[in-house]
C-alpha positions in Angstrom: -13.1 38.7 -40.3 -10.2 39.9 -38.1 -12.6 39.0 -35.2 -13.2 35.7 -36.2 -9.0 35.2 -36.7 -8.5 37.2 -33.5 -11.0 34.3 -31.7 -10.0 31.6 -33.4 -6.2 32.2 -32.1 -7.3 32.7 -28.3 -9.1 29.4 -28.8 -6.0 27.8 -30.3 -3.8 29.2 -27.4 -6.2 28.0 -24.3 -6.5 24.6 -25.8 -2.5 24.2 -26.6 -2.1 25.2 -22.4 -4.8 22.8 -21.6 -2.6 19.7 -22.6 0.5 21.2 -20.6 -2.1 22.1 -17.4 -3.4 18.3 -17.7 -0.2 16.9 -17.6 1.2 18.8 -14.5 -2.3 17.9 -12.9 -2.1 14.3 -13.8 1.7 14.4 -12.4 0.9 16.0 -9.0 -1.7 13.0 -8.8 0.8 10.5 -9.4 2.0 8.8 -6.3 5.8 9.1 -5.9 5.9 5.3 -5.2 4.8 2.1 -6.4 3.8 -1.1 -3.8 4.7 -4.7 -5.1 3.9 -8.0 -3.2 5.1 -11.6 -3.7 3.9 -14.6 -1.6 6.5 -16.9 0.1 5.4 -19.7 -0.3 2.0 -19.2 -2.2 0.9 -22.6 -1.5 1.1 -23.3 2.6 -0.4 -26.4 4.5 -2.9 -25.1 7.5 -0.5 -23.7 10.5 2.3 -22.9 8.1 2.8 -18.9 8.1 2.9 -17.3 4.4 5.2 -14.3 4.4 4.1 -11.5 2.0 7.2 -9.8 0.8 6.7 -5.8 0.3 8.7 -3.9 -2.4 8.1 -0.7 -2.2 10.0 1.5 -5.4 10.5 5.4 -5.6 8.8 6.0 -8.9 8.9 9.6 -9.0 12.0 11.8 -10.5 13.1 13.0 -7.3 14.2 12.0 -4.0 11.7 11.2 -1.2 11.6 10.4 2.8 9.6 7.8 4.4 8.8 6.7 7.7 10.1 3.0 8.3 10.7 0.8 11.4 13.5 -1.0 11.1 12.8 -4.8 11.7 9.3 -4.0 11.9 8.8 -2.5 8.6 5.6 -4.2 7.6 3.9 -2.4 10.0 3.9 0.4 8.3 1.3 -1.0 5.7 -2.3 -1.9 5.5 -2.4 -5.9 4.4 -6.1 -6.5 3.4 -6.9 -10.6 3.1 -10.5 -11.9 1.9 -11.1 -15.6 1.6 -12.7 -17.0 -1.5 -16.4 -15.6 -0.5 -14.5 -11.7 -0.8 -15.3 -11.8 3.1 -12.2 -10.3 5.5 -10.3 -13.2 6.9 -10.3 -13.6 10.6 -7.7 -11.6 12.5 -5.0 -13.5 14.9 -5.3 -13.7 18.3 -3.5 -10.9 19.9 -2.9 -9.1 23.2 -6.3 -7.3 24.8 -7.1 -4.8 27.3 -9.4 -2.4 28.9 -8.6 1.3 28.2 -9.4 3.9 30.6 -13.2 4.3 29.3 -13.5 0.6 29.6 -13.7 -0.3 25.8 -11.6 -3.4 24.9 -8.6 -2.7 23.2 -6.5 -5.0 21.1 -2.8 -4.6 20.3 -0.7 -6.3 17.5 1.8 -4.0 16.6 5.5 -5.4 17.7 7.4 -2.4 18.4 10.5 -0.6 17.1 11.5 3.1 17.0 10.7 4.7 13.8 13.5 6.2 11.7 13.4 8.1 8.0 14.4 6.2 4.9 15.8 8.5 2.0 15.1 6.7 -1.5 16.4 8.4 -4.8 14.5 7.3 -7.6 14.5 4.0 -8.7 15.3 2.6 -5.2 13.8 -0.2 -3.2 12.5 -0.5 0.4 11.7 -4.0 1.3 9.8 -5.3 3.9 8.1 -8.7 5.3 5.0 -9.2 6.5 4.2 -13.0 8.4 0.4 -13.3 7.9 -0.1 -14.9 10.9 0.7 -12.0 12.8 -2.4 -10.4 11.5 -4.5 -13.2 10.3 -5.7 -16.4 11.3 -5.5 -18.6 8.1 -6.9 -21.5 10.0 -9.5 -22.7 7.2 -8.1 -24.2 3.9 -8.7 -22.2 1.1 -7.6 -19.5 -1.3 -6.8 -16.0 0.1 -6.7 -12.7 -1.9 -4.0 -10.1 -0.5 -3.0 -6.7 -1.2 -1.0 -3.8 0.8 -1.6 -0.4 1.0 0.7 2.3 2.1 -0.5 5.5 3.0 0.6 9.2 2.0 -0.1 11.6 4.6 0.6 14.5 2.5 -2.1 13.4 -0.2 -4.1 11.8 2.0 -4.4 8.9 -0.2 -3.6 5.0 -0.2 -1.0 3.5 -2.8 -2.5 0.0 -3.2 0.0 -3.2 -4.2 -0.9 -5.9 -6.8 -3.2 -8.5 -5.9 -2.2 -12.1 -5.2 -3.4 -15.3 -3.8 -2.2 -17.6 -1.2 -3.7 -21.2 -1.3 -3.8 -22.9 2.1 -3.9 -26.4 2.2 -5.7 -29.0 4.8 
């Protein structure tokens, strides 16, 4: 009987510690920020460039540092644009050249010096991404858009909400 009580007490102690460990593990896996996007406007004519507004919010309970390019912060995000068939939208025409190995290189980075931005819990960092800098939206239709930002420390992507932009003839 005494062994049963000791085994039961040991089992209870182990099971009581497990939820705390799980919470710590889930807190560690939770990204320190969220990314939210909106389109302005969300319906455009062919040739007009919708602008994606990106808001990064520090959702952690501590101060975070982020790399940012003033006036060009949208280059810190991957922006995926899919057409109504689920195919990637064609990329915008960009300057190309051959590298030292003879490979054709494409470049759309607009330049700028990076800096560090400090965000306290709840603070936001706002950027804009004109889609015509990255994608050719010359075909009318509905396009699904999602932005992501990479976390180097955890080697993971934080994905935004998904929005739809309509391009009309």
